[in-house]
Backbone as CSV, one residue per row, in Angstrom:
resi,resn,N_x,N_y,N_z,CA_x,CA_y,CA_z,C_x,C_y,C_z
1,MET,125.426,-119.799,-37.670,126.684,-120.466,-37.962,127.767,-119.827,-37.103
2,ARG,128.549,-120.657,-36.436,129.676,-120.179,-35.643,130.884,-121.019,-36.027
3,LEU,131.814,-120.396,-36.726,133.083,-121.034,-37.051,134.111,-120.432,-36.096
4,TRP,134.304,-121.106,-34.986,135.140,-120.593,-33.906,136.568,-120.344,-34.371
5,SER,137.121,-119.231,-33.928,138.538,-118.931,-34.139,139.376,-119.525,-33.014
6,ILE,138.755,-119.731,-31.859,139.470,-120.346,-30.745,139.680,-121.827,-31.041
7,HIS,140.626,-122.410,-30.366,140.954,-123.821,-30.594,139.764,-124.708,-30.226
8,PRO,139.481,-125.730,-31.042,138.339,-126.605,-30.745,138.461,-127.380,-29.431
9,ARG,139.647,-127.426,-28.840,139.797,-128.158,-27.572,138.976,-127.554,-26.447
10,TYR,138.581,-126.283,-26.599,137.799,-125.631,-25.557,136.307,-125.967,-25.628
11,LEU,135.874,-126.558,-26.714,134.449,-126.839,-26.900,134.038,-128.107,-26.174
12,ASP,132.819,-128.090,-25.660,132.263,-129.314,-25.105,131.844,-130.218,-26.266
13,ALA,131.379,-131.421,-25.957,131.015,-132.382,-27.008,129.969,-131.802,-27.949
14,GLN,128.956,-131.175,-27.390,127.891,-130.585,-28.198,128.450,-129.510,-29.128
15,GLY,129.332,-128.699,-28.608,129.932,-127.631,-29.397,130.828,-128.149,-30.505
16,LEU,131.593,-129.200,-30.219,132.497,-129.751,-31.226,131.712,-130.389,-32.372
17,VAL,130.672,-131.126,-32.045,129.843,-131.742,-33.087,129.159,-130.658,-33.922
18,ALA,128.651,-129.630,-33.273,128.018,-128.524,-34.000,129.026,-127.829,-34.906
19,LEU,130.241,-127.639,-34.421,131.272,-126.995,-35.225,131.581,-127.818,-36.473
20,TRP,131.698,-129.120,-36.314,131.961,-130.002,-37.459,130.860,-129.830,-38.505
21,ARG,129.616,-129.880,-38.068,128.487,-129.757,-39.001,128.456,-128.384,-39.669
22,GLU,128.698,-127.355,-38.899,128.660,-126.003,-39.454,129.813,-125.745,-40.410
23,ALA,130.970,-126.311,-40.122,132.105,-126.161,-41.036,131.854,-126.928,-42.342
24,LEU,131.198,-128.074,-42.246,130.825,-128.803,-43.470,129.808,-127.999,-44.278
25,LEU,128.873,-127.348,-43.593,127.929,-126.476,-44.280,128.674,-125.316,-44.939
26,ALA,129.629,-124.735,-44.227,130.423,-123.635,-44.790,131.149,-124.096,-46.047
27,LYS,131.673,-125.300,-46.038,132.354,-125.837,-47.217,131.379,-125.960,-48.386
28,ALA,130.181,-126.452,-48.118,129.173,-126.574,-49.166,128.818,-125.197,-49.739
29,VAL,128.722,-124.198,-48.875,128.426,-122.839,-49.336,129.561,-122.344,-50.217
30,LEU,130.798,-122.513,-49.778,131.941,-122.043,-50.553,132.066,-122.760,-51.898
31,ARG,131.570,-123.970,-51.955,131.589,-124.729,-53.217,130.379,-124.420,-54.095
32,GLY,129.464,-123.600,-53.598,128.274,-123.250,-54.360,127.239,-124.357,-54.406
33,GLU,127.228,-125.211,-53.398,126.339,-126.371,-53.374,125.055,-126.148,-52.573
34,THR,124.855,-124.963,-52.072,123.653,-124.679,-51.290,123.233,-123.239,-51.535
35,LYS,121.966,-122.995,-51.368,121.465,-121.634,-51.560,121.451,-120.846,-50.260
36,GLY,121.384,-121.542,-49.142,121.358,-120.879,-47.850,122.742,-120.459,-47.390
37,TYR,122.805,-119.500,-46.508,124.023,-119.047,-45.835,125.058,-118.426,-46.777
38,ARG,124.699,-118.149,-48.016,125.689,-117.622,-48.963,126.247,-116.269,-48.542
39,GLN,125.461,-115.499,-47.817,125.910,-114.174,-47.397,126.348,-114.138,-45.938
40,HIS,126.545,-115.293,-45.341,126.895,-115.312,-43.922,128.249,-114.633,-43.707
41,PRO,128.301,-113.656,-42.795,129.537,-112.883,-42.624,130.739,-113.703,-42.154
42,GLN,130.527,-114.817,-41.467,131.687,-115.595,-41.012,132.434,-116.245,-42.172
43,LEU,131.805,-116.311,-43.333,132.479,-116.889,-44.495,133.410,-115.890,-45.174
44,ASP,133.296,-114.608,-44.833,134.124,-113.585,-45.480,135.613,-113.877,-45.339
45,ARG,136.040,-114.295,-44.175,137.481,-114.525,-43.982,137.988,-115.685,-44.819
46,PHE,137.119,-116.630,-45.140,137.512,-117.715,-46.032,137.492,-117.244,-47.483
47,ARG,136.482,-116.478,-47.839,136.403,-115.940,-49.202,137.551,-114.991,-49.492
48,ASP,138.032,-114.282,-48.471,139.131,-113.339,-48.654,140.468,-114.043,-48.869
49,CYS,140.525,-115.307,-48.581,141.738,-116.100,-48.776,141.860,-116.432,-50.271
50,PRO,143.081,-116.450,-50.815,143.246,-116.797,-52.234,142.716,-118.194,-52.585
51,THR,142.699,-119.086,-51.606,142.243,-120.470,-51.838,141.206,-120.842,-50.775
52,PRO,139.967,-120.362,-50.932,138.952,-120.578,-49.893,138.688,-122.049,-49.575
53,LEU,138.669,-122.911,-50.570,138.379,-124.325,-50.302,139.514,-125.002,-49.547
54,PHE,140.741,-124.664,-49.878,141.855,-125.210,-49.102,141.807,-124.683,-47.664
55,ALA,141.396,-123.424,-47.506,141.306,-122.844,-46.169,140.238,-123.549,-45.332
56,ILE,139.050,-123.770,-45.907,137.999,-124.445,-45.133,138.375,-125.899,-44.884
57,ASN,139.073,-126.526,-45.820,139.544,-127.892,-45.581,140.557,-127.925,-44.444
58,SER,141.426,-126.933,-44.378,142.381,-126.848,-43.268,141.650,-126.625,-41.953
59,TYR,140.610,-125.815,-41.994,139.803,-125.581,-40.806,139.169,-126.889,-40.344
60,LEU,138.545,-127.594,-41.282,137.929,-128.887,-40.963,138.963,-129.869,-40.423
61,SER,140.160,-129.828,-40.968,141.224,-130.719,-40.516,141.561,-130.485,-39.047
62,GLY,141.559,-129.225,-38.624,141.800,-128.913,-37.220,140.694,-129.429,-36.315
63,VAL,139.467,-129.331,-36.779,138.328,-129.853,-36.013,138.398,-131.376,-35.964
64,TYR,138.748,-131.966,-37.088,138.878,-133.423,-37.161,139.963,-133.923,-36.192
65,ALA,141.088,-133.226,-36.139,142.180,-133.619,-35.232,141.697,-133.625,-33.786
66,GLU,140.921,-132.626,-33.411,140.386,-132.593,-32.047,139.406,-133.740,-31.829
67,SER,138.606,-134.044,-32.834,137.656,-135.157,-32.696,138.407,-136.477,-32.485
68,GLN,139.491,-136.654,-33.185,140.296,-137.868,-33.032,140.918,-137.948,-31.644
69,ALA,141.386,-136.815,-31.147,141.977,-136.779,-29.810,140.961,-137.192,-28.745
70,ARG,139.684,-136.955,-29.022,138.626,-137.318,-28.071,138.021,-138.696,-28.346
71,GLY,138.471,-139.345,-29.408,137.949,-140.664,-29.740,136.638,-140.640,-30.507
72,TYR,136.318,-139.512,-31.119,135.094,-139.409,-31.911,135.325,-139.984,-33.304
73,GLU,134.246,-140.279,-33.988,134.310,-140.889,-35.316,133.789,-139.929,-36.387
74,PHE,134.446,-138.802,-36.588,134.077,-137.891,-37.667,134.620,-138.464,-38.975
75,ALA,133.968,-138.177,-40.080,134.331,-138.741,-41.383,135.439,-137.934,-42.048
76,ARG,136.647,-138.456,-42.026,137.816,-137.781,-42.610,137.626,-137.494,-44.095
77,ASP,136.913,-138.376,-44.785,136.756,-138.213,-46.230,135.901,-137.002,-46.613
78,LYS,135.267,-136.367,-45.650,134.471,-135.172,-45.938,135.322,-133.906,-45.999
79,ILE,136.580,-134.021,-45.621,137.426,-132.827,-45.563,137.914,-132.401,-46.942
80,GLY,138.459,-133.283,-47.706,139.033,-132.904,-48.990,140.501,-132.563,-48.839
81,PRO,141.120,-132.138,-49.940,142.567,-131.874,-49.913,142.926,-130.683,-49.029
82,VAL,144.021,-130.846,-48.311,144.531,-129.800,-47.423,145.902,-129.381,-47.930
83,ARG,146.094,-128.106,-48.052,147.382,-127.565,-48.494,148.097,-126.967,-47.289
84,SER,149.342,-127.313,-47.104,150.098,-126.761,-45.970,150.429,-125.293,-46.235
85,GLY,150.699,-124.596,-45.166,151.125,-123.206,-45.271,150.002,-122.188,-45.302
86,ILE,148.768,-122.627,-45.230,147.657,-121.672,-45.204,147.449,-121.211,-43.765
87,ALA,147.424,-119.924,-43.571,147.174,-119.348,-42.250,146.373,-118.066,-42.439
88,LEU,145.297,-117.959,-41.709,144.469,-116.762,-41.760,144.667,-115.959,-40.476
89,PRO,144.599,-114.648,-40.564,144.760,-113.832,-39.361,143.505,-113.850,-38.499
90,VAL,143.714,-113.758,-37.192,142.609,-113.554,-36.244,143.106,-112.558,-35.205
91,THR,142.254,-111.624,-34.869,142.655,-110.576,-33.935,142.481,-111.015,-32.491
92,THR,143.245,-110.401,-31.638,143.116,-110.672,-30.210,141.725,-110.286,-29.724
93,GLY,141.179,-109.225,-30.268,139.821,-108.819,-29.898,138.792,-109.867,-30.283
94,GLN,138.965,-110.489,-31.439,138.047,-111.541,-31.866,138.167,-112.750,-30.949
95,LEU,139.392,-113.129,-30.614,139.585,-114.268,-29.713,138.966,-113.999,-28.345
96,GLU,139.156,-112.790,-27.835,138.575,-112.432,-26.535,137.051,-112.454,-26.591
97,TYR,136.487,-111.940,-27.694,135.032,-111.957,-27.844,134.511,-113.401,-27.862
98,GLU,135.146,-114.244,-28.656,134.697,-115.631,-28.761,134.857,-116.372,-27.435
99,TRP,135.940,-116.087,-26.724,136.152,-116.734,-25.429,135.016,-116.371,-24.474
100,SER,134.679,-115.101,-24.424,133.592,-114.646,-23.563,132.268,-115.286,-23.986
101,HIS,132.046,-115.358,-25.273,130.824,-115.965,-25.815,130.747,-117.447,-25.437
102,LEU,131.851,-118.156,-25.594,131.870,-119.574,-25.245,131.683,-119.776,-23.742
103,MET,132.349,-118.970,-22.924,132.207,-119.127,-21.478,130.753,-118.913,-21.042
104,ALA,130.055,-117.981,-21.673,128.639,-117.766,-21.355,127.805,-118.988,-21.749
105,LYS,128.094,-119.575,-22.891,127.386,-120.784,-23.320,127.659,-121.938,-22.360
106,LEU,128.939,-122.124,-22.010,129.303,-123.239,-21.142,128.759,-123.060,-19.725
107,ALA,128.615,-121.830,-19.268,128.055,-121.586,-17.939,126.661,-122.195,-17.824
108,ILE,125.954,-122.234,-18.924,124.604,-122.809,-18.945,124.652,-124.295,-19.289
109,ARG,125.407,-124.641,-20.316,125.385,-125.984,-20.886,126.304,-126.972,-20.168
110,ASN,127.448,-126.484,-19.680,128.437,-127.372,-19.078,129.260,-126.587,-18.047
111,PRO,128.645,-126.258,-16.903,129.335,-125.424,-15.906,130.662,-126.011,-15.412
112,ALA,130.755,-127.320,-15.307,132.010,-127.930,-14.838,133.143,-127.646,-15.814
113,LEU,132.868,-127.777,-17.095,133.894,-127.482,-18.099,134.246,-126.004,-18.071
114,GLN,133.245,-125.169,-17.936,133.497,-123.734,-17.871,134.402,-123.396,-16.684
115,ARG,134.138,-123.994,-15.537,134.979,-123.747,-14.355,136.401,-124.250,-14.564
116,SER,136.557,-125.326,-15.340,137.904,-125.869,-15.577,138.788,-124.904,-16.364
117,PHE,138.160,-123.967,-17.054,138.923,-122.987,-17.832,139.190,-121.707,-17.054
118,ALA,138.756,-121.646,-15.806,139.001,-120.453,-14.993,140.498,-120.198,-14.923
119,GLY,140.869,-118.968,-15.099,142.275,-118.607,-15.029,143.027,-118.774,-16.340
120,THR,142.343,-119.167,-17.400,143.004,-119.266,-18.704,143.364,-117.860,-19.153
121,ASP,144.656,-117.621,-19.317,145.121,-116.282,-19.669,145.155,-116.044,-21.175
122,LYS,145.827,-116.932,-21.877,145.987,-116.745,-23.321,145.301,-117.899,-24.028
123,VAL,144.173,-117.606,-24.623,143.381,-118.615,-25.320,144.069,-118.968,-26.629
124,ALA,144.230,-120.259,-26.871,144.826,-120.722,-28.122,143.827,-120.575,-29.251
125,CYS,144.329,-120.259,-30.434,143.438,-120.166,-31.583,143.467,-121.477,-32.376
126,HIS,142.461,-121.654,-33.198,142.382,-122.796,-34.099,143.688,-122.836,-34.905
127,PRO,144.199,-124.018,-35.229,145.482,-124.112,-35.934,145.551,-123.372,-37.275
128,LEU,144.412,-123.099,-37.906,144.410,-122.365,-39.171,144.769,-120.899,-38.985
129,PHE,144.531,-120.372,-37.788,144.647,-118.936,-37.571,145.964,-118.537,-36.908
130,ARG,146.368,-117.306,-37.190,147.538,-116.701,-36.562,147.090,-115.418,-35.883
131,ARG,147.391,-115.320,-34.606,146.977,-114.193,-33.760,147.710,-112.915,-34.166
132,ARG,146.939,-111.810,-34.142,147.521,-110.483,-34.326,146.709,-109.504,-33.494
133,ALA,147.283,-108.396,-33.175,146.578,-107.393,-32.378,145.424,-106.815,-33.186
134,GLY,144.362,-106.487,-32.473,143.244,-105.859,-33.167,141.938,-106.041,-32.429
135,ALA,140.924,-105.369,-32.938,139.583,-105.377,-32.349,138.790,-106.588,-32.842
136,VAL,137.559,-106.682,-32.388,136.648,-107.719,-32.860,136.522,-107.567,-34.373
137,ALA,136.463,-108.676,-35.085,136.408,-108.667,-36.548,135.172,-107.936,-37.056
138,SER,135.306,-107.294,-38.194,134.192,-106.526,-38.777,133.018,-107.427,-39.157
139,TRP,133.283,-108.681,-39.442,132.202,-109.602,-39.839,131.430,-110.156,-38.632
140,GLU,131.960,-109.985,-37.451,131.312,-110.536,-36.252,130.033,-109.766,-35.936
141,ARG,129.001,-110.502,-35.653,127.745,-109.894,-35.211,127.768,-109.865,-33.690
142,ALA,128.566,-108.971,-33.160,128.817,-108.921,-31.723,127.548,-108.599,-30.946
143,THR,127.326,-109.405,-29.927,126.252,-109.177,-28.961,126.877,-109.315,-27.594
144,SER,126.227,-108.848,-26.593,126.780,-109.023,-25.246,126.673,-110.497,-24.879
145,ALA,127.749,-111.037,-24.345,127.827,-112.472,-24.040,127.021,-112.816,-22.825
């Protein structure tokens, strides 16, 4: 499961569709509707929020907005209620790690898109997150990209 902290606009089509599916799975886990993935570390930041379901719905809403911008037909009714004002922290180290991870994936899967991001200095984060200084998140299973 990869719930990207970077903005979904950087994902290729395959990545965006996978993100939508994985975020829906994360929502099911947070609602207690599945037995799998209950201990997945990427869910910690949602569980740490006072309103985890509103947070995952806000996350899904950001993914949905990107899908609409691309003309995709994701099901809006799968999101659920969204509460304004929810923002989760994300560290600069986490954003840098994810950017490197995505660039390595795109180098194989979509080299043209990867090249189009050359020279990107400040990677935007998903609308749910607010950037702050810091290292890679403790929940990240960091591997070399």
